[in-house]
C-alpha positions in Angstrom: 0.0 0.0 0.0 1.4 3.4 -1.1 0.4 5.4 2.0 1.0 3.0 4.8 1.9 4.8 8.0 0.8 8.2 6.8 -1.9 10.5 8.1 -4.2 12.4 5.9 -6.6 15.3 6.7 -9.4 15.8 4.1 -11.6 18.9 4.4 -15.2 18.8 3.3 -15.1 15.0 3.4 -18.3 13.8 5.0 -19.9 12.9 1.7 -19.5 13.1 -2.0 -16.1 13.6 -3.6 -14.4 14.2 -0.3 -15.7 11.0 1.3 -14.5 9.0 -1.7 -11.1 10.7 -1.4 -10.9 9.6 2.3 -12.0 6.1 1.4 -9.4 5.8 -1.4 -6.6 7.1 0.7 -7.5 4.7 3.5 -7.4 1.8 1.1 -3.8 2.7 0.4 -3.0 2.5 4.1 -3.4 6.1 5.3 -5.1 7.0 8.6 -7.7 9.6 7.5 -9.2 12.5 9.4 -12.6 13.6 8.0 -13.5 17.2 8.3 -16.8 18.9 7.6 -19.0 21.6 8.9 -21.8 19.2 10.2 -20.7 17.2 13.1 -23.4 14.5 12.6 -22.3 13.9 9.0 -18.7 13.7 10.2 -19.6 11.0 12.7 -21.5 9.0 10.1 -18.6 9.2 7.7 -16.1 8.1 10.3 -18.3 5.2 11.2 -18.7 4.2 7.6 -14.9 4.3 7.1 -14.2 2.3 10.2 -16.8 -0.3 9.2 -14.7 -0.9 6.1 -11.6 -1.4 8.1 -10.1 2.0 7.8 -8.2 3.8 10.5 -10.4 7.0 10.7 -11.2 9.9 12.9 -13.1 13.1 12.4 -13.3 16.8 13.4 -16.1 19.2 12.7 -14.8 22.6 11.9 -15.5 25.6 9.6 -12.5 26.0 7.4 -13.0 29.8 7.3 -12.6 30.1 11.0 -8.9 30.3 12.0 -9.4 29.2 15.6 -11.4 26.1 14.6 -8.8 25.3 11.9 -5.9 25.5 14.4 -7.9 23.3 16.8 -8.5 20.8 14.0 -4.8 20.5 13.2 -4.0 20.2 16.9 -6.5 17.4 17.1 -4.8 15.5 14.3 -1.4 15.8 16.0 -2.8 14.8 19.4 -4.5 11.8 17.9 -1.9 10.5 15.4 1.3 12.5 16.1 1.9 13.5 12.6 0.2 15.0 9.4 1.6 13.9 6.1 -1.2 14.7 3.6 -3.6 17.6 3.5 -6.4 17.7 0.9 -8.1 21.0 0.7 -11.4 19.8 -0.7 -13.9 22.0 1.1 -15.6 24.3 -1.4 -18.0 24.5 -4.3 -20.4 27.1 -5.7 -22.5 26.6 -2.6 -25.8 27.1 -4.4 -25.0 30.7 -5.3 -26.1 32.3 -8.5 -24.0 32.1 -11.7 -24.8 35.3 -13.4 -22.9 38.5 -12.4 -26.0 40.6 -12.0 -27.6 37.9 -9.6 -24.6 37.5 -7.3 -24.8 39.4 -4.1 -21.8 40.6 -2.1 -22.7 37.9 0.5 -22.7 35.2 -2.3 -19.3 36.4 -3.4 -17.8 36.4 0.1 -19.1 33.0 0.8 -17.6 31.3 -2.3 -14.3 33.1 -1.9 -14.1 32.4 1.8 -14.8 28.7 1.7 -12.8 27.9 -1.5 -9.9 30.2 -1.2 -9.6 31.5 2.4 -10.3 28.0 3.7 -7.5 26.6 1.6 -5.2 29.3 2.9 -6.1 28.9 6.6 -5.8 25.1 6.7 -2.5 25.1 4.8 -1.2 27.8 7.1 -2.0 25.7 10.1 -0.6 22.5 8.5 2.7 23.8 7.1 4.5 24.2 10.5 3.8 20.6 11.3 4.9 19.4 7.9 8.1 21.4 8.0 9.3 18.9 10.6 8.7 15.9 8.4 7.8 16.9 4.9 4.4 16.3 3.4 2.0 16.7 0.5 -0.7 19.4 0.2 -3.3 18.9 -2.5 -5.7 21.7 -3.4 -9.0 21.4 -5.3 -9.2 23.8 -8.2 -11.6 23.2 -11.1 -11.9 23.4 -14.8 -14.0 26.5 -13.9 -10.8 28.2 -12.7 -8.9 27.2 -15.9 -11.5 28.0 -18.6 -15.1 29.1 -18.9 -17.5 26.5 -17.4 -21.2 26.1 -18.2 -22.2 25.2 -14.7 -20.4 27.8 -12.6 -20.3 31.6 -12.3 -17.7 34.3 -11.9 -17.3 34.0 -8.1 -16.5 30.3 -8.3 -14.2 30.9 -11.3 -12.3 33.6 -9.4 -12.0 31.4 -6.3 -10.7 28.4 -8.2 -8.3 30.4 -10.3 -7.0 31.8 -7.0 -6.4 28.3 -5.8 -4.1 27.7 -8.8 -2.1 30.8 -8.0 -2.0 30.0 -4.3 -0.8 26.4 -5.1 2.1 27.6 -7.3 3.3 30.3 -4.9 3.1 28.1 -1.8 5.0 25.3 -3.6 7.9 27.6 -4.2 7.9 28.8 -0.6 7.7 25.4 1.2 9.6 23.2 -1.3 12.9 23.5 0.6 11.2 21.8 3.6 10.3 18.8 1.6 6.6 19.8 1.3 5.0 19.4 -2.1 2.0 21.5 -3.1 -0.1 20.5 -6.1 -3.7 20.8 -7.2 -6.2 19.0 -9.4 -8.7 20.7 -11.6 -11.6 18.4 -12.2 -13.9 18.7 -15.1 -17.7 18.3 -14.7 -18.2 15.6 -12.2 -21.7 14.9 -10.7 -20.3 15.0 -7.2 -23.3 16.5 -5.4 -27.0 17.1 -5.5 -26.7 20.5 -7.1 -24.6 19.3 -10.0 -26.7 16.3 -10.5 -29.8 18.4 -10.6 -28.2 20.8 -13.0 -27.2 18.0 -15.3 -30.6 16.3 -15.1 -32.5 19.5 -16.0 -30.3 20.2 -19.0 -32.0 19.5 -22.4 -30.6 16.4 -24.1 -29.1 18.7 -26.8 -27.1 20.7 -24.3 -25.9 17.5 -22.6 -24.8 16.3 -26.0 -22.9 19.5 -26.6 -21.1 19.2 -23.3 -20.1 15.6 -24.1 -19.0 16.5 -27.6 -16.6 19.1 -26.2 -14.9 16.4 -24.2 -12.5 14.3 -26.3 -13.2 11.2 -24.2 -17.0 11.8 -24.7 -18.1 11.3 -21.1 -18.1 12.9 -17.7 -15.6 12.0 -15.1 -16.3 9.9 -12.1 -15.8 10.7 -8.4 -13.4 7.8 -8.2 -11.3 9.1 -11.0 -10.8 12.4 -9.1 -9.9 10.5 -5.9 -7.4 8.4 -7.9 -5.7 11.6 -9.0 -5.6 12.8 -5.3 -4.0 9.5 -4.3 -1.3 9.8 -7.0 -0.4 13.3 -5.7 -0.4 12.1 -2.1 1.9 9.2 -2.8 5.5 8.8 -3.7 4.5 8.2 -7.3 4.5 12.0 -7.7 7.6 12.6 -5.6 9.2 15.0 -8.1 6.0 17.0 -8.7 5.2 20.3 -7.0 3.4 23.4 -8.1 1.6 21.3 -10.7 -2.1 21.4 -11.6 -3.5 18.1 -12.9 -6.3 18.8 -15.4 -8.5 15.7 -14.8 -11.2 16.6 -17.3 -11.2 14.1 -20.2 -9.4 16.6 -22.4 -12.0 19.3 -22.2 -9.3 21.8 -21.2 -5.6 21.2 -22.2 -3.4 23.7 -20.4 
């Protein structure tokens, strides 16, 4: 197993893509700490992982709250004594409008705070720990931060483009300490209720246009995104830092 003996913290991991990431990292031998905002969902996710034989723990915290983030990293260290892998997965469009004229200032702040500020705060808390041992930080960008996306708006695009810039600059700063910082930029993946509803309500002609624009002619799966995360977390990517993996079936080639 590629991650035997390592400890991973995954934010926004109680369900959907984040949970599949936690499950996949655990299968590779990592002890996983599930974070999410809802404590009940965190407990349910941890129970599900343990039922499958994983070494798992959880911590409910808001990634936009610095004190809660620091407490979360302290919890990881008190429980496992180390932190090798951080996956900054918490984010999304958070059911905010797409069109510029419909986006309120509160919508903008919410999307930027969770996607970008959250990535900053959790990374800032984790880096001092990782400086003692090395580590891998993996951030979640999006095809929406790389090119125009049909399902997201300007606030999400700005946040995910910011994640790319953050990833590259942090990689330069912490590389000398043996900390690698990379990102993945998934294409359209039906990873939650909102995206599933959006896809289901699209006319067949529009769905066909979306698929025709993807060289592989299909949407990606949650598992394929989790596999990319596992690659970046493992020694298989030991000479990669500051990279953005475009996992989108060829829809965007950067």
